[in-house]
C-alpha positions in Angstrom: -3.1 -0.9 -20.1 -2.0 1.5 -17.3 -5.5 2.7 -16.8 -6.9 -0.8 -16.6 -4.5 -1.8 -13.8 -5.0 1.5 -11.9 -8.7 0.9 -11.8 -8.2 -2.3 -9.8 -5.4 -0.8 -7.7 -7.2 1.8 -5.7 -8.7 -0.4 -3.0 -6.5 -3.5 -3.2 -4.5 -2.7 -0.1 -7.3 -1.6 2.2 -9.2 -4.9 1.6 -6.9 -6.3 4.2 -7.4 -3.4 6.7 -9.2 -4.0 9.9 -11.3 -1.9 12.3 -11.1 -0.5 15.8 -10.5 -2.5 18.9 -12.5 -2.1 22.1 -9.7 -2.3 24.7 -6.7 0.0 24.9 -4.5 -2.0 27.3 -1.1 -2.8 25.9 -1.4 -0.5 22.8 1.4 1.9 21.9 1.0 5.6 22.2 -0.3 7.4 19.0 2.7 9.5 17.9 2.6 9.3 14.1 -0.1 9.8 11.4 -0.2 9.4 7.6 -0.8 12.3 5.3 -1.7 12.4 1.6 0.8 14.9 0.1 0.4 16.6 -3.3 3.5 14.8 -4.6 5.4 11.6 -3.6 8.9 10.2 -4.3 10.8 13.5 -4.6 8.0 15.0 -6.7 7.9 12.3 -9.3 4.3 11.3 -8.6 1.4 13.8 -8.6 -1.7 13.3 -6.6 -4.7 12.4 -8.8 -7.3 11.7 -6.1 -7.5 11.3 -2.3 -9.8 8.3 -1.7 -9.4 8.3 2.1 -12.9 9.6 2.9 -14.6 7.4 0.3 -13.1 4.0 -0.6 -10.9 4.1 2.5 -13.8 4.5 5.0 -15.9 2.0 3.0 -13.2 -0.6 3.4 -12.9 -0.2 7.1 -16.6 0.0 7.9 -17.8 -3.0 9.8 -14.4 -4.6 10.3 -12.8 -5.5 13.6 -9.3 -6.5 14.8 -8.5 -6.9 18.5 -4.9 -5.8 17.8 -5.7 -2.5 16.2 -7.2 0.6 17.8 -8.5 4.0 16.4 -7.7 3.2 12.7 -8.1 6.0 10.2 -7.9 5.1 6.5 -5.5 6.7 4.0 -5.9 6.0 0.3 -4.1 8.1 -2.4 -3.9 7.6 -6.1 -0.9 9.2 -7.9 0.4 9.3 -11.4 3.5 10.4 -13.3 4.0 11.4 -17.0 7.1 12.0 -18.9 8.0 12.0 -22.7 9.3 8.4 -22.4 7.0 6.8 -19.8 4.0 7.0 -17.6 2.8 5.1 -14.6 0.8 5.2 -11.4 1.3 4.6 -7.7 -1.5 3.8 -5.2 -1.0 3.8 -1.4 -3.6 2.2 0.7 -3.4 2.0 4.5 -4.3 3.5 7.8 -2.8 5.0 10.9 -3.8 4.4 14.5 -2.3 2.1 17.3 -1.1 -1.3 16.3 -0.3 -4.0 18.8 1.2 -6.4 16.2 2.8 -4.4 13.3 4.1 -7.6 11.6 0.7 -9.1 11.4 -0.8 -5.8 10.1 1.8 -5.7 7.4 0.9 -9.2 6.3 -2.8 -8.4 6.3 -2.3 -5.5 4.0 -0.8 -7.8 1.3 -3.1 -10.7 1.9 -6.1 -8.6 1.4 -4.9 -7.4 -2.0 -5.0 -11.0 -3.3 -8.7 -11.2 -2.5 -9.6 -8.5 -5.0 -11.6 -9.6 -8.1 -9.3 -10.3 -11.1 -6.1 -10.5 -9.0 -4.0 -13.5 -8.1 -0.6 -14.1 -6.5 2.2 -14.0 -9.1 5.1 -14.0 -6.6 4.4 -14.8 -2.9 5.2 -12.2 -0.3 8.7 -12.1 1.1 10.4 -9.7 3.6 12.9 -7.2 2.3 15.1 -4.8 4.3 16.5 -2.2 1.8 20.2 -1.5 2.1 20.9 1.1 4.8 17.5 0.8 6.4 16.2 -0.9 9.6 12.7 -1.1 8.2 11.4 -4.5 7.1 8.9 -4.5 4.3 6.9 -7.3 2.9 6.7 -7.4 -0.9 4.8 -9.5 -3.5 3.8 -9.4 -7.2 0.1 -9.7 -8.2 -1.1 -10.8 -11.6 -4.1 -8.6 -12.5 -6.5 -9.7 -15.2 -9.0 -7.3 -16.7 -10.6 -7.3 -20.1 -8.5 -10.1 -21.3 -5.3 -8.2 -20.4 -2.9 -9.6 -17.9 -0.4 -7.3 -16.1 2.2 -7.7 -13.3 1.7 -5.4 -10.3 4.4 -5.2 -7.6 3.3 -4.2 -4.1 5.2 -3.6 -0.8 3.8 -3.0 2.7 5.2 -1.6 5.9 3.8 -1.4 9.4 5.0 0.1 12.6 3.3 0.9 15.9 1.3 3.8 14.4 1.2 3.4 10.6 0.6 0.7 8.1 0.2 0.8 4.3 0.7 -1.0 1.1 2.1 0.7 -2.0 1.3 -0.6 -5.5 3.3 0.7 -8.4 2.6 0.2 -12.1 4.4 1.4 -15.2 4.5 0.3 -18.8 7.7 -1.8 -18.4 6.7 -3.6 -15.2 3.2 -4.3 -16.3 4.5 -6.3 -19.3 7.1 -8.3 -17.3 6.6 -11.9 -16.1 5.9 -11.8 -12.3 9.2 -13.5 -11.5 11.1 -10.8 -13.4 9.8 -7.8 -11.5 12.4 -6.1 -9.4 10.9 -6.1 -5.9 14.0 -4.6 -4.3 13.3 -1.4 -6.4 9.7 -1.4 -5.3 10.8 -1.7 -1.7 13.1 1.3 -2.0 10.3 3.4 -3.5 8.0 2.3 -0.7 10.5 3.5 1.9 10.5 6.9 0.3 6.7 6.9 0.3 6.7 6.1 4.0 9.2 8.8 4.8 7.1 11.4 3.0 3.7 10.4 4.3 4.5 9.5 7.9 4.4 12.6 10.1 4.5 13.3 13.8 1.2 14.1 15.5 1.0 17.6 16.9 
């Protein structure tokens, strides 16, 4: 089941991504970028494949958004294995210069619902994890493939330079009803992903 869901996970987030703008007036300075590290979440997830130059570039090609400039795609597929459990994490996003981070965050999640075989199980809502000043938007998708239905929680962040969605699947969550999925836990994991991927330029 994990493999089935991961197959549809890889490009869900970047379906909402948008392309470069023509004018630079009013855009923030580019100070941060996104990297694709070998591990994420304190070493729990190991990088399986970096899709940034393949699926990421394909998703951005031919798109346009007047509030985004110089976007560069970042798509990473991760997995974890333990004696008791296994799972996957896929981060899809971009870095550049964003005039409207809140709108960029919403687009990341909205694009995921357009993917074939996915529908909205729990509508997006804003979550600010305890002790953080970062607002995330989180939702649960219902993914159907091969007659199998799974729950997939996703959260997205966006700031002036970086924007990404994080989808997480494991055996326990995949079998839960959408309304039973712990989105607060997904939000906390997403914050860790952001902290580990978001790096100063230069």
